[in-house]
C-alpha positions as CSV (number, residue, x, y, z in Angstrom):
1,M,199.1,155.6,106.4
2,R,198.7,153.1,103.7
3,R,196.5,150.9,106.0
4,R,194.1,153.8,106.6
5,R,193.7,154.4,102.9
6,L,192.8,150.7,102.5
7,I,190.1,150.9,105.2
8,V,188.6,154.0,103.6
9,L,188.5,152.3,100.2
10,A,186.8,149.2,101.7
11,V,184.1,151.3,103.4
12,A,183.5,153.1,100.1
13,L,183.1,149.9,98.3
14,V,180.6,148.5,100.8
15,A,178.6,151.7,100.5
16,V,178.6,151.4,96.7
17,L,177.5,147.7,96.8
18,G,174.8,148.5,99.4
19,A,173.4,151.2,97.3
20,G,173.4,148.9,94.2
21,A,171.7,146.1,96.1
22,F,169.0,148.6,97.4
23,A,168.5,149.8,93.9
24,F,168.1,146.2,92.7
25,V,165.6,145.3,95.4
26,A,163.7,148.5,94.9
27,S,163.4,147.8,91.2
28,N,162.0,144.2,91.9
29,R,159.7,145.0,94.8
30,V,156.4,142.8,94.8
31,K,153.2,144.6,95.5
32,G,150.9,143.2,98.2
33,G,151.1,139.8,99.8
34,P,149.1,136.6,99.5
35,S,147.1,137.1,102.7
36,E,146.2,140.6,101.7
37,I,145.0,139.7,98.3
38,A,143.1,136.6,99.5
39,D,141.3,138.6,102.2
40,A,140.3,141.2,99.6
41,Y,139.1,138.6,97.2
42,F,137.0,136.7,99.8
43,A,135.5,140.0,101.0
44,A,134.5,141.0,97.4
45,W,133.1,137.5,96.8
46,R,131.0,137.6,99.9
47,R,129.4,140.9,98.9
48,G,129.0,139.8,95.3
49,D,131.3,142.5,93.9
50,L,132.4,140.8,90.7
51,G,134.2,143.8,89.4
52,A,136.4,144.0,92.5
53,M,137.0,140.3,92.3
54,A,138.1,140.5,88.6
55,L,140.7,143.2,89.5
56,L,142.4,140.8,91.9
57,V,142.6,138.0,89.3
58,Y,145.5,137.6,86.9
59,R,144.1,137.8,83.4
60,P,140.5,136.9,84.2
61,P,138.5,135.3,81.4
62,G,136.2,137.5,79.5
63,D,133.1,135.7,80.9
64,F,134.3,135.9,84.5
65,A,131.3,137.8,85.7
66,A,128.9,135.9,83.5
67,R,130.1,132.6,84.9
68,H,129.5,133.7,88.4
69,R,126.1,135.1,87.7
70,S,124.9,132.1,85.7
71,F,126.2,129.7,88.5
72,T,124.2,131.6,91.0
73,E,121.1,131.9,88.9
74,D,121.1,128.4,87.4
75,L,121.5,126.7,90.8
76,H,119.1,129.1,92.6
77,V,121.7,130.2,95.1
78,E,120.2,132.5,97.8
79,S,123.3,133.2,99.9
80,L,126.9,132.3,100.3
81,T,129.2,132.1,103.3
82,L,133.0,131.7,103.0
83,T,135.5,130.8,105.7
84,P,139.2,131.1,104.6
85,G,141.9,129.0,106.2
86,R,145.5,129.9,106.8
87,P,147.6,130.8,103.7
88,R,150.4,128.4,102.9
89,G,153.3,128.9,100.5
90,T,153.7,126.5,97.6
91,G,156.8,128.1,96.1
92,E,158.9,131.3,96.3
93,E,156.2,133.3,94.6
94,A,153.2,131.0,94.9
95,A,150.7,130.4,97.7
96,E,147.2,128.9,98.3
97,V,144.5,129.5,100.8
98,P,142.1,126.6,101.6
99,F,138.6,127.6,102.4
100,S,135.2,126.2,103.1
101,G,131.9,127.6,102.0
102,V,128.1,127.0,102.2
103,R,125.7,127.9,99.5
104,Q,122.1,128.1,100.4
105,L,120.0,126.7,97.5
106,H,116.4,127.8,97.3
107,E,115.0,124.3,96.6
108,L,117.6,122.1,98.4
109,G,118.8,124.1,101.4
110,A,122.5,124.2,102.6
111,W,125.1,122.9,100.2
112,P,128.6,122.9,101.8
113,F,131.8,122.7,99.8
114,E,135.6,122.9,100.2
115,G,137.8,124.9,97.8
116,T,141.3,126.3,97.3
117,L,142.2,129.8,96.3
118,R,145.5,129.8,94.4
119,L,147.7,132.9,94.2
120,A,151.1,133.7,92.6
121,V,153.3,136.7,91.8
122,R,152.5,138.0,88.3
123,D,154.0,141.3,86.9
124,R,155.5,142.1,90.3
125,A,152.2,141.7,92.2
126,W,150.3,139.0,94.0
127,R,147.3,137.9,92.0
128,V,144.6,135.3,92.2
129,L,145.1,132.5,89.6
130,W,141.4,131.9,88.8
131,S,140.0,128.7,87.2
132,P,136.5,127.2,87.2
133,E,137.3,125.1,90.2
134,T,137.8,128.3,92.2
135,L,134.1,128.7,91.9
136,H,133.5,125.1,92.9
137,P,136.0,122.2,92.8
138,L,133.7,119.9,90.8
139,L,134.0,122.3,87.8
140,K,137.6,121.2,87.3
141,D,138.5,119.6,84.0
142,G,135.2,120.4,82.3
143,G,133.0,119.3,85.2
144,T,129.4,120.6,85.3
145,L,126.8,121.2,88.0
146,A,123.1,121.4,87.1
147,L,119.9,121.8,89.0
148,T,117.1,119.8,87.4
149,E,113.5,119.1,88.1
150,I,112.3,115.7,89.2
151,P,108.8,115.1,87.7
152,A,106.0,114.4,90.2
153,P,104.8,110.8,90.1
154,P,101.3,110.0,89.0
155,A,98.5,111.1,91.3
156,R,97.5,108.5,93.8
157,P,93.7,108.3,94.0
158,V,92.3,107.7,97.5
159,T,88.8,107.2,98.9
160,S,86.8,110.0,100.5
161,E,88.2,108.8,103.8
162,G,91.8,109.2,102.5
163,D,92.4,105.5,102.3
164,D,93.9,103.6,99.4
165,I,91.4,102.3,96.8
166,P,90.6,98.7,97.6
167,R,92.5,96.1,95.5
168,R,90.6,94.6,92.5
169,S,88.2,97.4,92.7
170,Y,87.2,97.3,89.0
171,A,87.5,101.0,89.0
172,D,91.0,101.1,87.6
173,S,90.1,102.4,84.1
174,Y,88.5,105.5,85.7
175,L,91.2,106.1,88.3
176,R,93.8,106.0,85.5
177,Q,92.0,108.8,83.8
178,L,92.7,111.0,86.8
179,E,96.5,110.5,86.8
180,P,97.4,113.0,84.1
181,E,94.6,115.4,85.1
182,S,95.7,115.5,88.7
183,Q,99.4,116.3,88.3
184,Q,100.4,119.0,90.7
185,A,102.4,122.0,89.6
186,G,105.0,121.1,92.3
187,H,107.9,118.8,91.6
188,G,111.2,117.7,93.1
189,W,114.7,118.9,92.5
190,E,118.2,117.4,92.2
191,L,121.7,118.8,92.0
192,V,123.7,116.7,89.6
193,A,127.5,116.8,89.0
194,G,128.8,115.7,85.6
195,A,132.3,114.9,84.5
196,P,133.6,113.9,81.0
197,G,133.5,110.1,80.6
198,Q,131.7,109.5,83.9
199,P,128.0,109.0,84.7
200,P,126.1,111.8,86.4
201,R,126.3,111.9,90.1
202,R,123.5,113.2,92.3
203,L,124.7,115.5,95.1
204,L,121.5,116.7,96.6
205,A,117.9,115.9,96.0
206,R,114.4,116.6,97.2
207,S,112.0,114.1,95.8
208,P,108.5,115.2,95.1
209,E,105.6,113.8,97.2
210,A,103.2,111.8,95.2
211,P,100.1,114.0,94.7
212,V,96.9,112.6,96.2
213,Q,93.6,112.8,94.4
214,R,90.7,112.4,96.8
215,T,87.7,110.9,95.2
216,T,84.1,110.5,96.5
217,L,84.5,106.7,96.6
218,S,83.7,105.1,99.9
219,R,86.2,102.4,100.8
220,A,83.4,100.1,102.2
221,A,81.0,100.7,99.3
222,Q,83.7,100.2,96.6
223,A,85.0,97.0,98.2
224,A,81.5,95.6,98.6
225,A,80.6,96.6,95.0
226,A,83.7,94.9,93.6
227,R,83.2,91.7,95.5
228,A,79.6,91.6,94.4
229,L,80.7,91.6,90.8
230,D,83.4,88.9,91.3
231,G,82.5,86.1,88.8
232,V,80.0,88.2,86.9
233,D,81.5,89.1,83.5
234,D,80.4,92.1,81.5
235,S,78.7,93.8,84.4
236,A,78.8,97.1,86.3
237,L,77.6,98.4,89.6
238,V,77.3,102.2,90.3
239,V,76.5,103.5,93.8
240,L,75.5,107.1,94.6
241,R,74.8,109.2,97.6
242,P,71.4,110.7,96.7
243,S,71.8,113.7,99.0
244,T,74.9,114.9,97.3
245,G,75.3,113.0,94.0
246,E,78.7,111.6,95.1
247,I,79.7,108.4,93.5
248,L,80.3,106.0,96.4
249,A,81.3,103.0,94.2
250,L,82.1,102.5,90.6
251,A,82.8,98.9,89.8
252,D,82.9,98.2,86.1
253,R,83.7,94.9,84.5
254,L,82.2,95.7,81.1
255,K,84.2,94.2,78.2
256,D,85.4,95.6,74.9
257,N,86.1,99.0,76.4
258,Y,82.5,99.7,77.2
259,S,82.0,102.1,80.1
260,A,79.2,102.3,82.7
261,V,79.4,106.1,82.6
262,R,79.7,106.8,78.9
263,D,78.1,104.0,76.9
264,V,74.3,103.6,76.6
265,F,72.1,100.5,76.5
266,P,68.3,99.9,76.4
267,P,67.1,100.1,80.0
268,G,64.1,97.9,79.7
269,S,61.6,98.1,82.5
270,T,63.8,100.2,84.8
271,F,62.7,103.0,82.5
272,K,59.1,102.4,83.6
273,T,60.1,104.6,86.6
274,I,60.3,107.6,84.3
275,T,57.1,106.5,82.4
276,A,55.4,106.2,85.7
277,A,56.6,109.6,86.8
278,A,55.0,111.0,83.5
279,L,51.7,109.2,84.1
280,L,51.6,110.2,87.8
281,G,52.2,113.8,86.6
282,K,49.2,113.5,84.3
283,G,46.9,112.4,87.2
284,L,47.1,108.6,87.2
285,G,47.0,107.6,90.9
286,P,49.0,104.7,92.3
287,A,45.8,103.0,93.6
288,E,43.8,103.5,90.3
289,Q,42.8,100.2,88.8
290,V,44.3,99.5,85.4
291,G,44.3,96.5,83.1
292,C,47.3,94.1,82.9
293,P,46.3,91.7,80.1
294,A,48.8,89.1,78.7
295,R,48.6,91.1,75.4
296,Y,47.6,94.5,74.4
297,T,47.2,95.9,70.9
298,I,47.4,99.6,70.3
299,P,44.3,100.3,68.2
300,L,45.2,100.1,64.5
301,H,48.8,99.4,65.5
302,R,51.1,96.8,66.9
303,S,50.7,94.4,69.8
304,F,52.7,94.1,73.0
305,A,53.0,91.3,75.5
306,N,53.9,90.7,79.1
307,D,57.0,88.6,79.9
308,G,55.8,85.0,79.8
309,L,52.4,86.1,78.6
310,V,51.3,86.6,82.2
311,E,47.7,87.7,82.6
312,R,46.9,89.7,85.8
313,G,43.6,91.3,85.0
314,Q,42.7,94.5,86.9
315,V,45.4,95.7,89.2
316,S,46.4,99.0,90.8
317,F,48.8,101.1,88.9
318,A,51.3,100.6,91.7
319,D,51.0,96.8,91.3
320,A,51.3,97.1,87.5
321,Y,54.6,98.7,88.2
322,A,55.6,96.2,90.8
323,Y,54.8,93.3,88.5
324,S,56.3,95.2,85.5
325,C,53.2,94.9,83.3
326,N,54.3,95.9,79.8
327,T,50.8,95.9,78.5
328,T,49.6,98.3,81.3
329,F,52.4,100.8,80.5
330,V,51.9,100.7,76.8
331,Q,48.2,101.2,77.1
332,Q,48.4,104.0,79.6
333,A,51.3,105.8,77.8
334,T,49.6,105.7,74.4
335,T,46.3,107.0,75.8
336,R,47.5,109.5,78.4
337,L,50.8,110.7,77.0
338,T,52.4,112.1,73.9
339,G,55.9,111.4,72.8
340,R,56.8,115.0,73.9
341,D,55.3,114.3,77.4
342,L,57.5,111.3,77.9
343,R,60.5,113.1,76.5
344,A,60.0,116.1,78.8
345,T,59.8,113.8,81.8
346,A,62.9,112.0,80.8
347,D,64.7,115.3,80.3
348,E,63.6,116.4,83.8
349,W,65.0,113.2,85.3
350,G,68.4,113.6,83.7
351,F,68.3,113.1,80.0
352,S,68.8,116.8,79.1
353,H,71.3,117.7,81.8
354,P,75.1,117.7,81.4
355,I,76.8,115.0,83.4
356,A,80.1,116.1,85.0
357,T,81.7,113.4,87.1
358,G,85.4,114.3,86.6
359,V,85.8,111.3,84.3
360,G,83.2,112.2,81.8
361,G,79.8,110.7,81.5
362,T,76.3,111.0,79.9
363,C,72.8,110.1,80.9
364,G,70.5,108.9,78.1
365,S,68.5,109.8,75.0
366,M,65.3,109.0,73.2
367,D,63.9,110.2,69.9
368,D,60.8,112.4,69.8
369,T,57.9,110.5,68.1
370,D,54.3,110.9,67.1
371,D,54.0,107.2,66.2
372,P,52.0,105.2,68.8
373,D,54.1,102.1,68.2
374,A,57.3,104.0,68.9
375,L,55.8,105.6,72.0
376,G,54.7,102.2,73.2
377,E,58.2,100.8,72.8
378,N,59.8,103.8,74.5
379,A,57.3,103.6,77.4
380,I,58.8,100.2,78.4
381,G,62.4,101.2,77.9
382,Q,62.8,99.7,74.4
383,G,62.6,101.5,71.1
384,T,64.9,104.5,70.9
385,V,65.5,104.8,74.7
386,V,69.1,104.2,75.7
387,V,70.8,105.0,79.0
388,T,74.0,104.5,80.9
389,P,74.1,102.6,84.2
390,L,75.3,105.8,85.7
391,C,72.1,107.5,84.5
392,M,69.8,104.9,86.0
393,A,71.7,105.1,89.3
394,A,70.9,108.8,89.3
395,V,67.2,108.1,88.6
396,A,67.1,105.8,91.7
397,A,68.9,108.5,93.7
398,A,66.4,111.1,92.5
399,V,63.5,109.0,93.7
400,Q,65.1,108.6,97.1
401,S,66.0,112.3,97.6
402,G,63.3,114.0,95.6
403,T,66.0,115.9,93.6
404,W,67.9,114.9,90.5
405,R,71.7,115.6,90.9
406,S,74.6,115.1,88.5
407,P,76.7,112.3,89.8
408,R,80.3,113.2,90.5
409,L,83.5,111.3,91.4
410,L,85.5,114.3,92.6
411,E,85.1,117.5,94.6
412,E,82.8,120.0,92.8
413,A,85.5,122.5,92.0
414,E,87.7,119.7,90.5
415,V,84.8,118.4,88.5
416,R,84.1,121.8,87.0
417,R,87.8,122.1,86.1
418,L,87.9,118.8,84.3
419,D,84.4,118.3,82.9
420,G,82.8,121.7,82.9
421,E,79.7,122.8,84.7
422,P,77.4,120.0,85.7
423,G,73.6,120.1,85.4
424,R,72.0,122.0,88.2
425,P,70.0,120.0,90.7
426,V,66.3,119.7,89.8
427,R,63.7,119.6,92.5
428,L,61.1,117.0,91.4
429,D,57.3,117.0,92.1
430,E,56.9,115.8,95.7
431,G,53.7,113.9,95.1
432,V,55.2,112.1,92.1
433,V,58.4,111.2,94.1
434,A,56.4,110.0,97.1
435,A,54.3,107.7,95.0
436,L,57.4,106.3,93.2
437,R,59.0,105.5,96.6
438,D,56.1,103.4,97.6
439,M,55.9,101.8,94.2
440,M,59.6,100.8,94.2
441,R,59.0,99.4,97.7
442,D,56.2,97.3,96.4
443,V,58.6,95.8,93.8
444,V,60.7,94.3,96.6
445,D,57.8,93.5,98.8
446,H,55.6,91.5,96.4
447,G,56.8,92.3,92.9
448,T,59.5,91.1,90.6
449,A,62.2,91.5,93.2
450,S,60.4,89.9,96.1
451,G,61.8,86.8,97.8
452,A,65.2,87.3,96.3
453,G,67.1,87.9,99.5
454,L,67.2,91.7,99.5
455,P,67.3,93.4,102.9
456,G,63.9,94.5,104.1
457,D,64.5,98.2,103.8
458,V,65.4,98.2,100.1
459,S,63.3,99.6,97.3
460,G,64.0,99.0,93.6
461,K,62.9,98.2,90.1
462,T,64.0,95.3,87.9
463,G,64.6,95.5,84.2
464,T,65.0,93.1,81.3
465,A,66.0,94.8,78.1
466,E,65.8,93.2,74.7
467,N,68.5,94.1,72.2
468,D,69.5,93.3,68.7
469,G,72.8,91.8,69.8
470,G,71.5,88.6,71.4
471,R,70.5,87.8,75.0
472,S,68.7,90.5,77.0
473,H,70.4,92.9,79.3
474,A,69.7,92.6,83.0
475,W,69.1,95.6,85.2
476,F,68.2,96.4,88.8
477,I,68.0,99.9,90.3
478,G,67.2,100.7,93.9
479,F,68.0,102.6,97.1
480,R,68.3,102.1,100.8
481,G,68.7,105.1,103.1
482,D,71.1,107.7,101.6
483,L,72.4,105.2,99.1
484,A,71.2,104.4,95.6
485,F,72.5,102.0,93.0
486,C,72.3,100.5,89.6
487,V,73.3,96.9,88.7
488,F,73.8,96.2,85.0
489,V,74.7,92.8,83.5
490,K,75.2,93.0,79.7
491,H,73.5,90.0,78.0
492,G,72.8,88.7,81.5
493,G,69.2,87.7,80.9
494,S,66.5,88.8,83.3
495,G,66.9,91.5,85.9
496,R,65.6,89.2,88.7
497,S,67.9,86.3,87.9
498,A,71.1,88.2,87.0
499,A,71.1,91.7,88.4
500,V,69.2,91.3,91.7
501,P,71.6,88.7,93.1
502,V,74.5,91.2,92.6
503,A,72.6,93.8,94.6
504,V,72.0,91.3,97.3
505,R,75.7,90.5,97.6
506,F,76.6,94.2,97.5
507,L,74.1,95.3,100.2
508,N,74.9,92.3,102.5
509,G,78.6,93.1,102.0
510,L,78.4,96.7,103.3
């Protein structure tokens, strides 16, 4: 009997203890589990539900959502894929889930990474223990991630054929002008990781391609022009395509920052081309006989002389041009033209037109005058007449094509962007132009440029310009086919002895 009572008591005690244990367990029950919470967090992260993510985090920072948004925006993240691994316990109430991910960056493409989601029991529930490295492991301990631009390198000028500009081209000063003007809006990008006390580390990069600036330069013409100037100090050679105005070569060895496209010099007898155009326009024919005395004195005014006091007597106007008779041109200009007539012709042939090359430029100028002495000086390219070598190349090109065109170094749209609107093409009098072509041919055939080694199909005009700074400037302008040029040698002496040999080397080097 007593044994039965003991058994009943034991059973009752077990029941009481079991109920107490159940009550204890019930009072300490943990909500959820690490896998469940991790799955929910990853699902919310994939769909960008920052509010749902924050609810799963134990004490999320106040800028939790802002951090995620700025990370995505600053790095230009377009999409995110996440692949969780298997959860593993790291303690009685702690776990972690390794995961891999790929962010697609707009500029740099796929950016894979590996991370770990840490979880623990907090306040009787499983929660994510968030820290910056949860977003990306490189953000640990104050690390940073930044997407930065890589500036585009300077523009690389190329020839019209797309080739590199020949070495020692003597065009460098002009090509350098194009570098800042030709920067493309595009640039490269790099993703850089930073850590306190460590140098920045590049993770991804897309380097920008060097922008290419196509010029009108011809590789063959530029190379030939540069080699023609080798050994000729203080000189320039400008070559144009008359049919378009394109600059085929721009070799410039002028010293002291002088420029063949912007600085002006007295043109000497090359300007007789414009004076001849004015006289032809007034009815003086190429075959008409004119005087070419050694000296000529404007009535009641000053005297002018031919170079070397050469006396040629009566010659055709064409031959007076070929022999470059100063006295003929002074006499004819002061008796047939006014200062306004000569100025109007010069304006028609480029002086009044804006020059838009892409690297700046100007043509020439001369003062209006009613003084016969000043008109005589201007008629032979002295006095107040000054021009650029670029301008005189354009004059030669206009004779060849019959149309004056503004020279240009770049495509027309690019020229307008950089330099503004160029002067419109000017169709010149066909009779005047035809006569000038023959007259310039005579210069090479039997005039001041004859017997100098020029190819047989070249037409041109020599020029020797006195100046106040010392020795005369040497000029030679000309054309052959759809190619026109101007050679200028500052303080070079006579056009025949200093400028023509440069043209010979250039043309033979093409």
